N, C-alpha and C positions, 0 to 999 in steps of 0.2 A: 749255225754261222751269224753272224748280227751285220743289219742293215746299214750298209755301207753308202756315203753319197757318190752319187757317180759323176759328181767333177776333181774333190780332192781323194775322196776315200777314205776319208776319216769316217768311224761309226758314233761319234758326239751328234749323232742327229734323235730329233722328235718329232713326233707326229703334230701337224701344224696345231690342230684343235687344241691338246692337251697345253700347248705353247702357248696358245690365244688365253683358254682358260686361268692358264699359270698368272701372266700378266693382266687381269680383267678384277678386279676390285667390287662388288655391290657396297656400296655405305646406307647406311638409317644410323640415327639418332635421333635423340630428343635434349634440347636445352632450353635450360629455364634462368632466372635471375630475379632481382630486386635490386632497386636506388632507394636513397633516403637524398632529396636535396634540403637547404634553405637556403631562401632568397628573400628578399624587400617583403614579398607578401606572405611570408611564414615558409611551414616546413612544408615539403611534399614528399610521397611517398610512392612509387610506382613499382610494378611487376611484370611481368613478360615470363614468354613462353611457346616453343615454336618447336617445331621438325624440320630435320634435315635427312636429304639421300640424295643418291645420285650413284655413277660409277667412277670407280679412276681407272686409268688404263695405261699400261708401259706404251712405249711411242713403240716398239716393236708387235705388240698385240694390236696395236692399230692397224697394223699393218696386213698383219695376219687374219683381219676378220673375217668371220662366214659372211657368204656373197651375198644380198640383198634380193628379197624378195618381190620384185617388182608386179607381178602376179598379182598378189594382197596389197600391196599400194593401191593399183591403177582401182582395184573393187572399194576400197574403202575411199577414194576421191571421189570417184561415183557417187557411194553414198551421199557422202560428208556434203559434197557439191548439191547433191539433189535436195537435204535436208534445209539447206541455207534458200537455197533458190526458191523452192517451195516454202520456206518461212516469210522471204521476204515477199511474196507475189500472197501470202494470208494478210500481212498487215496491209500492203499496196490497195487489196481486194477492199477489206475492211472500211479503209479509209474513201476508197472511190464511191463503193457504194452505200457507205454509212451503216454496214451492219454494225450492231453490237457484240463484243464475245459473247459467247456461248459454248457449253457442253456440245450440241446439238453442230456450230459450227463448228467446233475443232475436231469431230469425229468424223465430216463430210471433207475437210478441206485436207486430213491427215489420211483420209483413204486414195483423194486427190492426188495428194503431193506422192507418197508409199507406192502407187501403183507405177506409173510409171519409171520412179526412180528401178523399183525390181524386174521389170522387164526391162529396165538398160542392162543392171545386172547378166539379166540372164542370154543373154544379147550376147555380152561383150565376154561370159564365162563360155560359150557354144565356138566363140569367132579364132580363127585360123591364127590370129596376132596373137591371143590368149593361149591358144592352146601350145601356142611356139615357145612365150614365156616363163610358161609350166614345164614344159621341156628343159630349156635352158635354165632354168633354176633347179632343177630336178638333177640335172646331167651336172653344172657348179658346186652344185650340196656336194653330189658325189665325188667329187676332183677331190674336193677342200680338203673331206671325212676321211682321204686314202692321201695326203698328201702329206710330204716332210719338209724340216727345215737341218740343216745343218748347223752348227752355232760353230763352226772353223771357219766357212767361208761364206754363209749367207744362202748358199745354193734353198731354193726350193723343188721338190722334186715330188711326182706322182711313184709311189713304191707300193710295196707289198711287203707285213710282219713279215 
């Protein structure tokens, strides 16, 4: 027996994950070209090259995107924020104490900067809020992977194959 939509009983249903993947394309390529121009100062020749990359999605695929991982985003935010703050403090300290840049100074300042960042990340990971975000993400991902969409009426539902 085929899986049916609970709203309209159509069997024109597909897993949300598959519909999302079918509507998402990753693009990559290389471009190059050249030109010749004539002006008042003479002849000019030019060449250019580059790469392109991106993602193209249908409107349906955008609405069916997997749940965002706020847990990982928060850890990345703590790390990046700490590194930026540490770099700014390093520059300010160099000017304030009139220090010359050296490998020794870079080593010690990196150690002083990264230690609180690591402590902050560990404290966050062990916090109740982080555990709650992890659990919510795990539940949302499970639900997303087991969801279907009806292509007749547009209803999204959780079902078993």
